[in-house]
C-alpha positions in Angstrom: 8.0 -11.7 -3.5 7.4 -8.9 -1.0 5.8 -5.6 -1.1 5.6 -2.6 1.1 3.8 0.6 -0.1 2.8 3.6 2.1 -1.1 5.4 1.4 -2.0 8.3 2.4 -1.6 12.3 3.2 1.5 13.7 3.2 2.6 17.3 3.9 5.9 18.3 1.2 8.6 20.4 1.9 11.5 22.7 -0.1 11.5 20.8 -3.3 14.7 20.0 -5.6 15.1 18.6 -9.2 17.6 16.7 -10.1 18.8 14.8 -13.0 19.5 10.9 -12.9 21.2 8.8 -15.6 20.1 5.2 -16.2 21.5 1.9 -17.1 20.2 2.5 -20.9 22.2 6.0 -20.8 18.9 7.8 -20.7 18.3 10.9 -18.8 16.0 10.7 -15.6 14.5 13.8 -14.1 13.0 14.0 -10.6 11.0 16.1 -8.0 13.1 15.0 -4.2 10.7 16.6 -1.8 11.3 15.9 2.5 8.6 15.2 4.0 7.3 12.8 7.0 6.0 10.2 8.2 3.7 10.5 11.1 2.6 7.9 13.2 -0.6 7.6 15.8 2.2 7.8 18.9 3.3 11.5 18.1 6.5 9.8 16.7 7.8 11.0 12.9 9.7 9.4 10.6 11.4 11.7 8.3 11.7 10.8 4.2 12.0 11.8 1.4 9.4 11.4 -1.5 11.3 11.2 -5.1 8.6 11.6 -7.9 8.7 11.9 -11.8 9.2 15.0 -13.3 8.0 15.9 -17.0 9.4 18.7 -19.0 8.5 22.3 -17.6 7.5 20.9 -14.4 7.8 23.0 -11.3 8.6 22.2 -7.4 5.4 22.4 -5.6 5.0 25.7 -2.9 6.8 24.3 0.7 3.9 22.7 3.0 1.7 21.5 0.0 0.1 18.5 1.4 -0.8 15.9 -1.3 -2.2 12.4 -1.3 0.5 9.9 -2.3 0.5 6.0 -3.0 4.0 5.1 -2.8 6.9 2.1 -2.6 9.1 2.5 0.9 12.2 1.6 2.5 12.7 2.6 5.5 16.1 1.7 6.7 17.8 1.0 10.7 18.9 3.8 13.0 17.9 6.9 14.4 20.1 9.3 11.7 18.6 8.1 9.0 15.6 9.2 6.3 13.1 6.8 4.4 12.3 6.8 0.9 9.5 6.9 -0.4 8.9 6.0 -4.8 5.9 8.3 -5.7 3.2 5.2 -7.4 0.1 8.1 -8.0 0.2 12.1 -6.3 -2.3 14.1 -6.2 -1.6 17.6 -5.0 -4.9 19.0 -2.9 -6.0 22.5 -3.9 -5.5 25.8 -2.6 -3.2 28.2 -1.5 -1.3 27.2 0.7 -0.8 30.2 2.6 -3.8 30.1 4.5 -5.1 29.5 7.4 -7.8 27.4 5.9 -5.5 25.2 3.2 -6.0 22.0 5.7 -9.6 22.2 6.1 -9.8 20.6 2.2 -7.7 17.4 3.1 -9.6 14.0 5.1 -8.8 13.8 8.9 -6.8 11.4 7.8 -3.1 12.2 8.8 -1.3 8.8 9.7 -1.3 6.8 6.3 -2.2 3.2 6.1 0.7 0.5 5.1 0.2 -2.2 2.9 3.0 -4.6 3.3 3.9 -8.7 1.6 6.5 -10.1 3.0 8.2 -12.9 5.1 7.3 -13.3 9.3 11.8 -13.2 10.1 11.4 -13.9 14.2 8.3 -15.4 17.0 6.6 -12.4 18.2 6.6 -11.4 21.2 4.3 -10.1 23.9 4.1 -6.7 25.7 3.4 -4.7 28.5 0.4 -3.8 27.3 -0.3 -7.5 26.5 -0.5 -6.7 23.2 1.6 -9.1 20.6 4.1 -8.0 17.9 5.2 -9.7 15.0 8.0 -8.9 12.5 7.8 -8.5 8.7 10.1 -8.4 6.9 9.2 -6.8 3.0 11.0 -5.6 0.1 10.0 -3.5 -2.7 12.1 -1.7 -5.0 12.9 2.0 -4.5 15.7 4.7 -6.1 16.2 1.7 -8.4 17.2 -1.0 -5.8 15.7 -3.9 -4.5 15.4 -2.6 -1.3 14.3 -4.7 2.6 12.5 -3.6 5.1 11.8 -4.7 9.2 8.3 -3.3 10.1 6.7 -4.0 13.3 2.9 -5.5 12.9 1.1 -4.8 16.0 -2.2 -6.7 17.5 -3.8 -4.8 20.0 -5.4 -6.4 23.3 -9.1 -6.3 21.5 -11.3 -9.2 20.6 -10.7 -9.6 17.3 -7.5 -10.4 17.7 -7.7 -12.5 21.2 -8.7 -16.0 19.2 -5.9 -15.1 16.4 -2.5 -16.7 16.6 0.5 -14.8 14.9 1.9 -16.2 12.1 5.0 -18.7 12.6 8.9 -18.1 11.1 9.0 -18.5 7.5 5.5 -18.2 6.7 4.1 -15.6 4.3 2.0 -12.8 5.4 0.5 -9.5 4.1 -1.0 -7.4 6.1 -2.7 -3.6 6.5 -2.1 -1.1 9.3 -2.3 2.4 10.1 1.1 3.6 11.2 1.4 3.8 14.7 4.9 3.9 16.3 9.1 4.2 15.7 11.4 2.4 17.8 14.5 3.1 18.9 16.0 1.7 15.6 14.3 3.7 13.6 11.5 0.7 13.1 8.0 1.5 11.9 5.4 -0.2 13.7 2.0 -0.4 12.6 -1.5 -1.6 14.0 -2.8 -4.0 11.9 -5.9 -3.5 10.7 -6.0 -6.6 8.1 -4.1 -9.5 8.0 -3.8 -12.7 5.8 -0.8 -15.3 6.4 -0.3 -18.7 5.5 -0.6 -17.5 1.8 -1.3 -19.4 -1.7 -1.9 -19.5 -4.9 -4.9 -17.3 -6.4 -8.5 -18.8 -6.0 -9.9 -18.6 -9.7 -13.6 -17.6 -10.0 -15.1 -19.5 -13.7 -19.0 -17.7 -12.6 -20.1 -15.3 -14.6 -22.3 -12.3 -13.7 -24.0 -8.6 -14.9 -22.7 -5.7 -13.6 -25.6 -4.0 -11.1 -27.5 -1.6 -12.5 -27.7 1.9 -10.6 -31.3 2.3 -9.4 -31.5 5.8 -10.5 -29.3 8.4 -12.3 -27.9 12.2 -11.0 -29.2 14.9 -12.8 -26.3 16.5 -12.7 -23.0 14.3 -13.5 -20.4 13.9 -11.0 -17.0 13.3 -10.5 -17.4 10.5 -8.0 -20.0 7.8 -8.3 -21.6 5.8 -5.9 -22.8 2.9 -8.5 -22.9 1.9 -11.9 -24.5 4.4 -14.6 -26.3 2.9 -17.2 -25.4 5.7 -19.0 -21.9 4.6 -18.3 -22.4 1.7 -19.9 -20.0 0.8 -23.1 -21.2 0.6 -26.7 -22.2 -2.1 -28.5 -18.7 -4.2 -29.9 -16.7 -1.9 -27.5 -13.9 -4.9 -25.8 -14.2 -4.6 -22.5 -13.3 -7.7 -21.4 -16.5 -9.3 -20.1 -17.3 -12.4 -18.4 -18.1 -14.0 -21.9 -14.0 -14.0 -22.2 -12.3 -13.5 -19.3 -13.0 -15.1 -15.6 -12.1 -12.9 -12.5 -8.4 -12.9 -12.2 -8.1 -12.4 -16.1 -7.3 -15.7 -17.4 -8.7 -16.1 -20.3 -12.1 -18.9 -19.3 -10.5 -21.9 -21.7 -7.0 -21.4 -20.5 -6.2 -24.1 -17.6 -6.2 -23.4 -14.0 -3.0 -22.5 -13.2 -0.2 -24.7 -11.0 1.8 -23.9 -8.0 5.1 -23.4 -8.7 7.2 -25.7 -6.8 9.9 -23.4 -5.5 6.8 -21.5 -4.2 5.0 -24.6 -2.7 8.3 -25.9 -1.0 8.9 -22.1 1.1 5.0 -21.8 1.8 4.8 -25.7 2.9 1.5 -27.5 2.7 -0.6 -25.0 4.8 0.3 -22.5 1.8 -2.8 -23.8 0.1 -5.6 -22.4 2.6 -5.2 -18.6 2.8 -6.5 -17.8 6.4 -8.0 -14.2 6.2 -8.8 -12.3 9.4 -9.4 -8.9 8.2 -13.1 -9.2 8.1 -13.9 -10.1 11.9 -16.0 -8.0 13.9 
């Protein structure tokens, strides 16, 4: 199992609407927009975004900025464009022709990459003493399963000095900021969080009550920093509370899951102990 998802703000170019026919014979419409994956180094990877288009949908204006969560495939080659399939997209409101339009956008020009995959080769030490290891991750993009190799960079800082990068053929999950593009169109990310030797899910059988907010604002807000008492579910609502479902979504009377033998063989015995280094100072 592997996945590559990009999350961040993207500017859209001149869009077009096109249809495709699925294997079932059903026709589906999508919008296609040119965009770029901006990197901290100043490099950009050209990309094409595909978004599901409902009936009576219209093309967004050029230079519209969207908050995007998308599955990604980045092929090798300087002339190749990345392919993005939207999972969630929200358009930043405002008039794109006004100079102040981008003032409504948080200062986050470089997307975050969330990747889960395997390590195909050993890490290398770069001239600046940072360490870099490849991660092969794949996702379903344009109706096909596609694999992408990204470069994960551990900066030469105290936070990572005592961490040994993952070994070949081990599973690894990383979160990082898009940082650079090499001569072969490989995306490089600066790792912010990393888990490797990933094992089976840990099931919590404990219960507990939802936290109660200390106070309720006089005006209803779109975004809340705490759970509001006024939003509590009505008696009898089926919300899957602690009495019937535990943290991983397994009924309290169910037996713990058993690690698949194939996964166990791939990950090895060390896979039973996840190593999370994302919270180190």
